[in-house]
N, C-alpha and C positions, 0 to 999 in steps of 0.2 A: 418782276425783274429776273427771277430765277425760278426754274421749275425742275422737279425731279421726275424722271420717267424710268420705270423699271424695264430693263431690256430682257428679252428672252434668248440671249446668247449664252454660250457656254463660258465657263470661267477660264480666263487667260492667266498666265504666269506673270509675276511682278516684273516690270520693266519690259514686258513683251505683250502689251495689251492689244496689238493688232492681230495676233495669231489666234483668232477665235474660230470656233466651229460654227456650223450653220445653226440658225435660230430654231427654237422650239415653237410649235404653233400655239401652245397654251399660254394664257395670261392670267395667273392667279392674283389674289388680292395683293395690292402694292406693299402694304406694311408686312404682310407675312413673307413675301418674297424677299424683301430687303433684310428682314431679320434672319432669314435662312442663308444670307450671304450671296444671293444671286446678283448679277450685274446691275449697275445703275448708270444712268446717263444724266449728267448735270450740266446746265448752262450757267456759267459763272462769269459775270462781267463780259459777256459777248463771246466767250470761248466755250465750245462744247467739249465736255470731258466725259470719257468713258471709264468707269471704275468697275473693274471686272469682278472683284470680290472685296469683302471688308479688308481695308489695309491693315497690315501687321508691322509695317516699317515706316510709319508716318514721321514727318519732320514739320515742326512749326517754326516760323521764321521771326516771330515777335510775340510779345507777351499776351496780347489780346487773343490771338489764335491758340496759344499754349493753354490759356486758362479755360477756353471753351472746351477743348478736348479733355482737360483734367476734370472739369466740372461734370463731364459726361462719363467719367471713370475710365478713360481710355489710355492711361499712362502705360499700360502693358503693351499697347499697340504703337508706341512711339519709340523711335531710335535716336531722336535728336530734337533739341530746341535751341533758341538763341534770343538775344536782344531783349534783356529786361530793362524797362524804363523806370520801374518802381518795384517795391517789395511785392512778392507774390502774396496773394490773399492767404491769411493764416490757415484757413481750412483746406487749402490746396498745397501747402508747403511740403508736406510729407510726400505726396504724390510727385510733386515737382522734383524733389531730391532724387527720385528714382530714374529720372530721364537725363541722358547725357547732354551736356551743354556743348554745342559745336563751336560757338564763337560768342564773344562779348557783345558784338553787334551782329549785323547780318553775316552769315557764312559766305565764303566764296563758292563758286560753282564746283571747285575741286573738293572742298570740304563737304559739300552737300552730297556729291556723287560718291564720296568715300564711304558713306554709310548705306548706300544702295537703297534709297527710299522708294516706296511704292505709292506714296502720296505726299504732297507738299501743300501747306496751308499758311496763308498770311492775311491779316486785315489791312496791310499796308502795300500799296502798289510799288513803293520804293524798294521793297524786298526783291522785286523781279527786275530791277535795273541791270544793265549789262555789267556794272561794277559790283553787283551783289551776286545772287544766284543765277541771274540771266532771265531772259523773257520766258513767260509761261509757255508760249508756243514752242520754244526750243525744248523745254522739258517734256512737253507732250509728244514731240517727235521722238524722244527717247523712251516713250512709253510711261512717263510719270505724270499723272494728272496733278495739276497745280490749281488749287482753289483760292480765289481772292474775294474778300468781302465786298458786298455791293455798296458799302459806304465809301470806298476809295478805289474805284475802277481806274485802270490805266487811261481810258478815255473818259474824261469828266462828263461828257454828254450822256453816258450810260448811268450816271448817278442821278436818279430821278426821285423827287419827293424828299421829305424831311428825314433826318436821322432819328428814328423812333423805335419803340419797343416792338412794333410789328415786324420791322426789318430784323431786329436782333433775334426775335423768336423764329423767324423764317430761316435765318442762318443756322441757329442751333438745331432746328429740325433737319435742315439739309445735311449737316455733318453727322447727326445721329443716324439718318437714313443710310448715308454712305458707309458707316461703320456697322450697320446692322443692329443698332440699339435704339429704335424709335421710341420705345417705352421710357427710356431715360430722358429723352427730350421732353416728352409730355409731362413727366414728373417735375422737371425743372421749370418748364413754362407755367404749369399750374401754380407752382409755388411763387414764382415771380408775379404772375397775374394777380394773385391774392394780395401781394404787397402793393401793386399798382392800384388796386381797388381801394385799399386802405388810405393811400396817399390822396387819391382824388376825392375821397369822401371828406377829408379834412381840409381840402383846398379852400373852401369857403371861409375858413377861420383866419386866413392870412391877411385879408383886407387889401390895402393898396401898396404893399411893400414893393420896392423895385430893387433889382439886384445887378451888380457888376461882377462878372467872372474875370479874374486876373490869372493868367497862366504863368507868365514869366515877363522878363524885361529884356529888351535888346538895346544896348548902349543907353540904358536908363529909361527907354520908352516902354510903357506897359503894353502887353499883348492881351487883348480882351476878346470875349466871345461875342460874335455877331449872331445873325438870325438863322444861319443855315446849318449849324452844328447841333450836337446833342445837348449842350447846355441850354439852348433855346427850348427844346422839348422838355427838359427837366424843370425849367423855370415855369413854363406854362402849366405842366401837370401839378406842380406844387402850389399853384394859385397866385404866383407873383408876376412881375413884369421885368423883362430883360431891359435894362437901361440903354443898351445898345442894339435894340431890335431893329433899328433902321440901318444897321451895318450889314450889307449883303456879303457876308463871309462867315466861315466857321470861326476863324480867329484872325485878328488884324491888329496892327500897331495903332496906338492912339497917343494922347498926351495926358499928363496928370491934370493939366488945366481943363481939358475936355471932360475928364471924369469929374472934376470939381464942379463944372457947370451943370452936370446932370445930377450931382450930389445924391448918390444912391443911399438908400437906407440900410442896405446889406451888401457886404463884399465877400464873395467866395474866393478863397485862395487855393490855388493848385499846390499840392504838396508833392514835390518830386524828391526822390532819393538818389538821383544820379550823381550828386555831389558838386554841381557847379555853383558858383557864388549866387546867392539869392534864390536858390531853387526851393528850399523848404518853405512851408507855410509860415513857420515861426520867423524866418528871416524876412519874408514879405510883410508880415504883421509889424515887425520892428521898423521896417522902412516906412510903412504907412504912419506909424505913430511919431516918427522923427522928421519926416519930410514937411517943410513949412506949408506946402499946399495940401498934400494928402491928409495931414493930421487934422485938417479942419472939416473933413468929410463927415456927414452925419453918421455914417456907419462906424467910422473910427471913434468919433466922440461918444457914441453909445456902446462901443465895443461889440458891435454886431458883425463880427468877422467869422466866417465859416471855413475851416480847413477841410479840404476833400482831396484824397489821393488823385494825382493827375491821371493815372490809369483809368479811373472810374469816369473820367470826363469824355472818354472815347467810347463809342458803342461797343459793348461787350457784355458778358454775363455779370460783370461787376457794376454795370450802370445802375442797377436797381439799388445798390448800396448808396451811391451818390444821391439818388432821388430820395431815399429814406432819410439820409443825413440832412439834406437841404430842407425837406418838409418839416422834420422835427424842429430844426432851428427856426424856420419861419413861423411856425405855430407858436413857439415859445416867445419869439420877439414880438409878435402881434399881441399876444396876451399881456406881455409886460407893458406895451404901449397903451393898451386900453385899461390897464389897472388903475 
């Protein structure tokens, strides 16, 4: 869906990417060129971007993008971040504290331009709405490349295939190449691939457990994970079955009665820290235990409830943590059932 090509054009100044000199005829090794800070061309969700040199004034528009750059050690190349939906991963908190926060949610176009970014990155298409920072094409016209995750393109038809770790790794490599640190991406991917291999090796121990993922409620109706989002991938890799794998959606509203009919053996509870009523995993667990219908679920009766930070349920560098948490819980539950 995305590719990176190393251009042989001269470096342009920030916010003036169109003022380049003529190309050089040589084409050295791609990784070596990128690491040296030479220009790169990236196709992101159908938009061709030219990044003339490793950005030094990058802005991330929401948490997933922020944590990718921080995981690559790029905080010194960032001049702004925004829109936390959850607590920052503890290992990234010190780096996060060094980056200015432009807005509690998405910054306005004026706030963004005020820090003179030379690169903008988001995992959410909504960040580029007209009432947020504005369309990516408009930013590109100003000479600011704006990269959008392939998991949430403005045009849904460009989102092809499942949300999986191959796509996450591709994105990490894309960003590392743009910033001239490809070796950091390979180190991160190697580490996460080892964790993936460990989980898949233990998947056979899980047996026939089925899982319902509950994100939140709207007017009392639960929002559950369907078959097209990351939770489906995580469930499959961990060796279990998504009880709503017939639901053609990433997340969708259902009813407690419908969940009761499917009677999952495990319930995963999104843990959000934004402060709205019922957001925390603890509040969700209390509701399940008190609700006359939900309290009869096999998962509730057996106390097989798994809290996972909501941020980890979206494709990001933290998705591996969600997979490891789920896998460990499922292996434990399966062992207890067979004992």
